[in-house]
C-alpha positions as CSV (number, residue, x, y, z in Angstrom):
1,X,-0.3,0.5,-0.1
2,X,1.2,3.6,-1.2
3,X,2.0,5.5,2.4
4,X,0.3,9.0,2.5
5,X,1.9,11.1,5.2
6,X,0.0,14.5,5.7
7,X,2.2,17.3,7.8
8,X,0.5,19.0,10.8
9,X,1.7,22.3,12.0
10,X,0.3,24.5,15.1
11,X,-2.2,27.3,13.6
12,X,-3.3,24.7,11.3
13,X,-6.9,24.9,9.4
14,X,-8.3,21.6,9.5
15,X,-9.9,22.1,6.6
16,X,-7.2,21.0,4.1
17,X,-6.5,18.5,6.4
18,X,-9.4,16.5,6.3
19,X,-9.4,16.9,2.4
20,X,-6.5,14.8,2.1
21,X,-7.7,12.2,5.0
22,X,-11.3,11.7,2.9
23,X,-9.4,10.7,0.0
24,X,-6.8,8.9,1.1
25,X,-7.7,7.6,5.0
26,X,-11.2,6.7,4.7
27,X,-10.9,2.9,3.7
28,X,-12.8,2.2,-0.2
29,X,-13.0,-1.8,0.4
30,X,-15.2,-1.4,-2.9
31,X,-12.7,-1.0,-4.6
32,X,-11.1,-4.7,-4.1
33,X,-8.1,-2.8,-5.2
34,X,-4.7,-2.2,-1.8
35,X,-5.9,1.8,-0.5
36,X,-3.8,4.1,0.9
37,X,-2.5,4.0,4.2
38,X,-2.5,7.3,6.1
39,X,-0.6,9.0,8.7
40,X,-0.3,12.5,10.0
41,X,2.6,13.8,11.8
42,X,3.8,16.3,13.5
43,X,6.8,18.1,13.7
44,X,7.5,17.1,17.3
45,X,5.8,15.3,20.1
46,X,3.9,17.4,21.5
47,X,0.0,18.6,20.9
48,X,-0.7,20.4,17.8
49,X,-2.8,23.3,18.1
50,X,-5.2,24.0,15.6
51,X,-7.9,26.7,14.2
52,X,-10.7,26.8,17.4
53,X,-8.8,25.7,19.9
54,X,-8.4,22.0,19.4
55,X,-5.5,20.4,19.8
56,X,-4.3,17.2,17.7
57,X,-1.8,14.1,18.7
58,X,-0.3,11.5,16.9
59,X,2.5,9.3,17.3
60,X,3.5,9.9,14.1
61,X,7.4,12.2,13.7
62,X,9.2,13.6,11.1
63,X,11.4,10.7,10.6
64,X,7.6,9.0,9.1
65,X,7.0,11.9,7.6
66,X,10.0,11.6,5.1
67,X,9.6,7.9,5.0
68,X,6.3,7.9,3.3
69,X,6.0,7.6,-0.5
70,X,3.7,10.8,-0.7
71,X,3.7,13.6,1.9
72,X,1.2,16.8,1.5
73,X,2.5,19.9,3.4
74,X,-1.6,21.1,4.0
75,X,-0.3,24.9,4.5
76,X,2.6,26.8,6.7
77,X,1.7,29.1,9.4
78,X,3.0,32.1,7.9
79,X,3.9,33.0,3.9
80,X,7.0,35.4,5.8
81,X,8.8,32.8,7.1
82,X,10.2,29.6,6.7
83,X,8.8,26.5,8.4
84,X,11.5,24.8,11.3
85,X,14.4,23.5,9.8
86,X,13.9,19.7,11.1
87,X,10.6,20.2,8.7
88,X,12.7,21.3,5.3
89,X,15.3,18.5,6.2
90,X,12.4,16.0,5.9
91,X,11.0,16.8,2.7
92,X,14.8,17.4,0.5
93,X,14.9,13.8,2.6
94,X,12.1,12.6,0.5
95,X,12.7,14.5,-2.4
96,X,16.2,13.0,-2.8
97,X,14.6,9.2,-1.8
98,X,12.1,10.2,-4.7
99,X,8.9,10.5,-2.9
100,X,5.7,12.1,-4.2
101,X,5.2,15.8,-2.4
102,X,2.3,17.8,-2.7
103,X,1.2,21.1,-1.0
104,X,-2.4,22.9,-1.0
105,X,-2.6,26.5,-0.2
106,X,0.2,28.0,1.7
107,X,2.0,25.0,1.6
108,X,3.5,25.8,-1.5
109,X,6.2,28.2,0.3
110,X,7.3,25.0,2.3
111,X,8.2,23.6,-0.5
112,X,9.8,26.2,-2.1
113,X,11.6,27.2,1.4
114,X,13.1,23.8,1.1
115,X,14.5,24.1,-2.4
116,X,12.3,21.7,-4.1
117,X,10.4,24.4,-6.7
118,X,13.6,25.8,-8.1
119,X,13.7,26.1,-11.9
120,X,9.7,24.1,-11.7
121,X,6.1,25.5,-12.6
122,X,4.2,25.9,-9.4
123,X,1.3,26.7,-8.4
124,X,-0.3,28.3,-4.9
125,X,-3.2,30.5,-3.8
126,X,-3.3,33.8,-6.2
127,X,-3.9,35.9,-2.7
128,X,-0.3,35.1,-1.9
129,X,1.4,35.4,-5.8
130,X,3.1,38.6,-5.2
131,X,4.8,37.3,-1.6
132,X,5.7,34.2,-3.1
133,X,7.2,35.8,-6.6
134,X,9.2,38.1,-4.2
135,X,11.2,35.2,-2.1
136,X,11.1,32.4,-4.6
137,X,12.2,34.1,-7.8
138,X,13.5,31.3,-8.8
139,X,10.8,29.3,-8.8
140,X,8.0,29.1,-12.4
141,X,4.5,30.2,-10.4
142,X,1.6,30.2,-12.5
143,X,-1.4,31.5,-10.3
144,X,-3.5,30.7,-12.7
145,X,-4.1,27.7,-12.3
146,X,-5.7,24.7,-9.8
147,X,-3.0,22.8,-9.6
148,X,0.6,21.9,-11.4
149,X,1.8,18.4,-11.3
150,X,5.9,19.0,-11.9
151,X,7.7,15.5,-11.5
152,X,7.7,14.1,-8.8
153,X,7.0,17.6,-7.1
154,X,2.7,18.4,-6.9
155,X,1.6,22.0,-6.4
156,X,-2.1,23.3,-6.0
157,X,-3.9,26.4,-5.4
158,X,-6.2,27.9,-2.7
159,X,-7.0,25.2,0.1
160,X,-10.5,23.3,-2.1
161,X,-7.9,22.9,-5.1
162,X,-6.4,20.5,-3.3
163,X,-9.1,18.3,-3.2
164,X,-8.5,18.7,-7.1
165,X,-5.2,17.4,-6.8
166,X,-5.9,14.7,-4.4
167,X,-8.3,12.8,-6.9
168,X,-5.7,13.7,-9.5
169,X,-3.3,11.6,-7.3
170,X,-5.6,8.9,-7.5
171,X,-6.8,9.2,-11.1
172,X,-2.7,8.7,-11.4
173,X,-2.2,5.7,-9.4
174,X,-5.4,4.0,-10.3
175,X,-7.0,5.0,-13.4
176,X,-10.2,7.2,-13.9
177,X,-12.7,5.3,-12.8
178,X,-11.9,4.8,-9.5
179,X,-10.9,8.8,-9.1
180,X,-14.1,9.4,-10.1
181,X,-15.5,7.1,-8.3
182,X,-14.1,8.5,-5.2
183,X,-15.3,12.2,-6.9
184,X,-18.8,10.8,-6.9
185,X,-18.6,9.6,-2.7
186,X,-17.7,12.8,-2.2
187,X,-20.7,14.8,-4.2
188,X,-17.7,16.9,-6.6
189,X,-16.9,16.9,-9.4
190,X,-14.0,14.9,-11.0
191,X,-12.8,17.6,-13.5
192,X,-13.2,21.1,-11.8
193,X,-13.4,23.6,-15.0
194,X,-11.2,26.7,-15.3
195,X,-8.8,27.7,-12.9
196,X,-7.9,30.4,-10.5
197,X,-9.0,33.3,-12.4
198,X,-12.6,32.9,-12.3
199,X,-12.3,33.4,-8.1
200,X,-10.9,36.2,-8.1
201,X,-12.2,38.8,-6.2
202,X,-13.9,41.3,-8.3
203,X,-17.3,43.1,-8.5
204,X,-19.8,41.1,-10.2
205,X,-22.6,42.1,-12.6
206,X,-25.9,43.0,-11.9
207,X,-28.3,39.2,-11.8
208,X,-30.0,40.1,-14.4
209,X,-26.8,40.3,-16.6
210,X,-25.6,37.0,-14.7
211,X,-28.9,35.8,-15.8
212,X,-28.2,36.2,-19.8
213,X,-24.7,35.2,-19.5
214,X,-25.9,31.9,-17.5
215,X,-28.3,31.2,-19.9
216,X,-25.8,31.2,-22.8
217,X,-23.3,29.4,-20.9
218,X,-26.0,26.3,-20.3
219,X,-26.7,26.0,-24.2
220,X,-23.3,26.3,-24.9
221,X,-22.6,23.1,-22.8
222,X,-25.4,21.8,-24.2
223,X,-24.2,22.3,-27.9
224,X,-20.4,21.8,-28.0
225,X,-20.3,20.1,-31.1
226,X,-21.4,22.9,-33.0
227,X,-19.8,26.0,-34.5
228,X,-19.8,29.2,-32.2
229,X,-18.5,32.8,-32.3
230,X,-19.0,35.4,-29.7
231,X,-21.3,36.7,-31.8
232,X,-23.7,34.3,-31.5
233,X,-23.0,34.1,-28.1
234,X,-24.0,37.5,-27.7
235,X,-26.6,37.3,-30.0
236,X,-27.9,34.7,-27.3
237,X,-27.8,36.8,-24.2
238,X,-29.0,39.5,-26.4
239,X,-26.4,41.6,-26.1
240,X,-23.7,43.0,-28.2
241,X,-20.4,41.6,-28.5
242,X,-18.8,44.1,-27.1
243,X,-20.6,44.0,-24.2
244,X,-21.0,39.9,-23.8
245,X,-16.8,39.8,-23.9
246,X,-17.1,42.2,-20.9
247,X,-19.6,40.5,-18.6
248,X,-18.6,37.1,-19.6
249,X,-15.4,37.7,-18.5
250,X,-16.8,39.4,-15.1
251,X,-18.6,36.3,-14.4
252,X,-15.7,33.7,-15.7
253,X,-12.3,35.4,-15.2
254,X,-12.2,34.5,-18.9
255,X,-13.0,35.3,-22.7
256,X,-15.7,33.2,-24.4
257,X,-13.2,31.5,-26.8
258,X,-10.7,30.4,-24.1
259,X,-14.1,29.1,-22.1
260,X,-15.3,27.1,-24.9
261,X,-11.7,25.9,-25.5
262,X,-11.8,24.3,-22.0
263,X,-15.2,22.9,-21.4
264,X,-14.6,21.5,-25.7
265,X,-11.3,19.6,-23.7
266,X,-12.9,18.3,-20.6
267,X,-15.5,17.2,-22.7
268,X,-12.7,15.2,-24.8
269,X,-11.9,13.6,-21.7
270,X,-14.5,11.1,-20.9
271,X,-13.9,9.7,-24.4
272,X,-10.7,9.6,-24.4
273,X,-10.5,7.2,-21.0
274,X,-13.9,5.2,-21.6
275,X,-13.5,4.0,-25.3
276,X,-10.8,3.8,-28.4
277,X,-12.7,6.2,-31.0
278,X,-10.1,7.5,-32.4
279,X,-8.8,10.8,-31.5
280,X,-9.8,12.7,-34.8
281,X,-13.8,11.3,-34.1
282,X,-13.2,12.6,-30.7
283,X,-12.0,15.9,-31.8
284,X,-15.4,16.2,-34.2
285,X,-17.6,15.1,-31.4
286,X,-16.8,17.6,-29.1
287,X,-16.8,20.4,-31.7
288,X,-13.2,21.0,-33.2
289,X,-12.8,22.2,-36.6
290,X,-9.5,19.7,-37.0
291,X,-7.5,17.0,-35.2
292,X,-4.5,19.7,-34.8
293,X,-6.6,22.1,-34.0
294,X,-7.9,19.8,-31.3
295,X,-4.3,18.8,-30.2
296,X,-3.3,21.9,-30.3
297,X,-5.4,23.0,-27.8
298,X,-5.2,19.7,-25.4
299,X,-1.8,20.2,-24.9
300,X,-2.4,23.9,-24.2
301,X,-4.9,23.1,-21.1
302,X,-3.6,19.8,-20.5
303,X,0.0,19.7,-20.7
304,X,0.4,16.4,-22.5
305,X,-1.1,15.0,-25.6
306,X,-4.6,13.2,-26.3
307,X,-2.9,10.1,-27.4
308,X,-0.5,10.7,-24.1
309,X,-3.4,11.3,-21.7
310,X,-5.3,8.1,-22.9
311,X,-2.2,5.8,-22.5
312,X,-1.6,7.4,-18.9
313,X,-5.1,6.4,-18.1
314,X,-6.5,3.8,-19.5
315,X,-2.8,2.2,-18.3
316,X,-4.0,3.2,-14.5
317,X,-7.4,1.5,-14.7
318,X,-5.4,-1.9,-16.0
319,X,-3.5,-1.8,-12.8
320,X,-6.5,-2.3,-11.4
C-alpha cells in the first residue's frame, strides 16, 4: 500500500487536512484494490494547536513523514517566514529518495523554502502570488491554475483546490474510473473547470446580466459539437458582442473562446478514458474543426497530448 503522510503544524485549519484524510484515509473496500495508508505527522511529540482551540495529537513524527511514499504539506503557519529547519530537512530527504511531494494552498512556500521548486512550475493561492514571487524568484509560478504536477513535486492553489489535486493523485495511481468513483462519493466534480482567475475577488455583474450570461453558457454546454462564435453567443444573451465579452469575463474570469476551448477539452476526457474512438472522431464530437486544432488546444490545457493522456489513464485503470 502507498503510505501517505500529511504534516500537522500549529495554527493549521483542519479543512486541508480533512481533504487529505477523506481521499486517502477513508477505507474503500468497494474498490477491491489495496488503498492508501494514511498517517498524520507532527514536527514534535507535543500536541499541535489548531484553529478553534482544539489540539491534535499524533504518534507519528518527521522521521515517518520523510519516509512516506507521498508527502502532503497542507499549508504553512505564515508566508513571510520559513517552516522549522527540521521540516525542511524532512522534505529534502524525501525528495532525494524520490518520494512524491504535494502542497495545498500556502504549503507551496514550504516546498520552495526547501529548494524543491527551483526551476519548476508551481502554483499557490492567488492571494499569495506576489509574496511568493518576491521570496522565490527561481520558481516558475503560475497562479492561474488549480494545480500543477511537475515531476515528483505537485502544488495546488487555494484550499479547495487541494481536493482537485488529491483526486488527480488517485487518477494517476488507479485510473480514471476509480478517481471518478471517489469524486461521486464526495459529491464533487472529477474535473473542475477553469483556473483560479474565476475566483479572484472582483465586482459581480447585476443579477439580470448574470442570468443572461448563465443562459448562454448553459446553451453552449449542450451544443459543444456545434460551431460557435462570440457574436452568436452574444445574440443568444441579447447583448452586443462588446458588452457580452465584458460581462462574460467578469462572470468567469476568462473570454468566451478560451472558456469554450476548455469545455471542449474537458468533454473529450471521458471519451479518451472510456472509449477506443480515434482522436479524429473525438475531436469532431466535442466541436474542434480539425484533429490538429484539438491536439493544439488539448496540449495547452492538459500539458500533454490526447494520446499520452489516454495511455496514462487507460494504463492506470488496467492496473486494477
